[in-house]
Structure formats: C-alpha cells, structure tokens
C-alpha positions, 0 to 999 in steps of 0.5 A: 164987893157990894153985890151991884155986879152979881145983881145985873148979871142975875137980872139977866139970867133970871130973864132967860131962865124964867122968861120973865123981865126981872130988872135989877130993881127988883133984886135985894142986893147985899155985899159982903163989905159988912162981913165979919171975920167972926162970921167967917170962922164960926161959920167954918167951925160948923161946917159952912163957907160963905159965898157971896150968892145971886139966887133966882127962884120960881115957885107957885108963890112967884119970883125971888131975886137977891144976892146976898152972902150965903153959908153953904155946906162944904161938902157941896160943890159950890162951896168949893169956888174960890179965887176968880173962878165964877160958878153958874148953878142950875136946878131943873125939873128934868135935868136935876142940878147941873153946874158951869165953872170957869174964871171970871177974871184974869187977863187970858179969860177976859181976853178969850172971851173978847176974841170969840165975840169978835169971831161970832159977830164977824162970822154973823153968828151973833146978828142971826141969833139975836134976830130970832131971840125971843128973850129980849128983857124989855120985850117979857112980862113983868115977874110975878115977885113973891113975898120974900118975907115968906119964903122959908130957909134955915138962918145963921143967927149970931149975938153978943150977950152978956155973961149972965145966966138966963141968957139962952133962955131968954134967946131961946123964948124969943125964937120960940115965940116967933115960931123958929125951931133951934137945930144948932147952937155954939157958944165959947167959953171966951168972954171979952168984958163979960160979953160972949159971942152965941151962935144959933142955926135954925130949922127952916123958918119964915124970913120975915118971922126970923126978922121980927125974932132979930129985932125982939132979941136986940132990945133984950137987956142981955144983948149989946150989938145988932144980931147978925143973920145970915142965910144958910142955902141947902141945894135941892135934892136930885 
C-alpha cells in the first residue's frame, strides 16, 4: 500500500539491470494510500487504469528510480495485471519489450518459490552461481542520478473549481505560462456546493514545470483544496 516493498524490489532489480548501485534511499516513493476513488473513475472514463508501478529508467541524463501510482492506457498489457498477479516489464535496445507475469502472493505460489530455493541451495547451484556473480550491489559504482524535475511525461491533473465564469481561462493560462500543453479536458455538470471537478490531461511536460504550475493553480481564488497530479506512463514503441 505504501510502496515500500516495491521500492526495495526496484532497487535490487535496477542494480541487476543497469550494473549500478541504486539503494532504496534513492527511490522516489509514493504509495496508493492517498488515492481517491474519483481519480480511478475519471481515469477509467478517459481510457486508463491505475497501477502502482516501480519504474527504473536510464538515459543520457542519468538514472531515475520511482514507485508511484500511474495511469496506463487500457490497451497496454500491463494494465491487465490484476489481483495477486505481479508483472515485470522490460525494454531493451535489441529485444524490445518483454513482460513476465505471475502470482506474487498466495499459499501455493509462495510454497513453490521456497521449495525452489531449497532445492537450488541443496544441489549446490546457488553457491556456485553466487560465487561467480559480479552484480553485488555493494561492489558496484553508485548510480548517476538524473534530475527528476527535468524528466518528461504526460500527467493527469484534477482540480476542484468553483462553478463561476473564467475558471478554465485561469487554469489554462497558468499551465500555458509554465509551457504545458493540454491534451484533453473533462468536466461533468455535477456541482456540490457550486464546486466541480476539472480534469486535465497534459502533453509531454517536465515534471518540475508541472509541479510549479500545480502550486500556482492551488493559489487561484477559483480553486479549492490541493490539485491531484498523477503520472501517465506511455510504453516505449517497439
């Protein structure tokens, strides 16, 4: 729920994948305990499912590690992972996209994993494999971390706005001033105490610019409470 377990697993997987030391302390962590049902419903209406993802990315500007709830389009295989199933989605330069799916909890899956470990240890395979392994995290160089505020993504924003003229103009101007382009807008004709939810989907934008825009939107006299911001993950092509 808090994302701590996923952050620990991500740190290990990132070390194996990139050959660098990426400790848990370097993983940006945000759990699903603060999610609201309204965002799940709005996301579904727009064609997205929400998943708690552990994402490790490496690019020319460095590596980034994050655990956070994200929207994924329902056409993506990763959005179809439900219940006790976990999935590991990998993107390689040559192989492209591969995904590994299996149960991450339950009596029999856990028992199977434990028995497998015991047999591999008793047969001598594990000691032999670990003796030759060159991917020990404590022996690797520290990961060169990217500035996460400069990383680009699309974002879902939800604001509680007063039902008065000029609301959208103020919101769009604030986003435009931050260099953020709007991809879609959703607003229902349902008002509670003359407050309506306004949902905005952005085009690719720097996270830092989005965070600054959210702070400015929250200070507008037509906005009540704090806006909600969730990342939208678009799977790489190929």
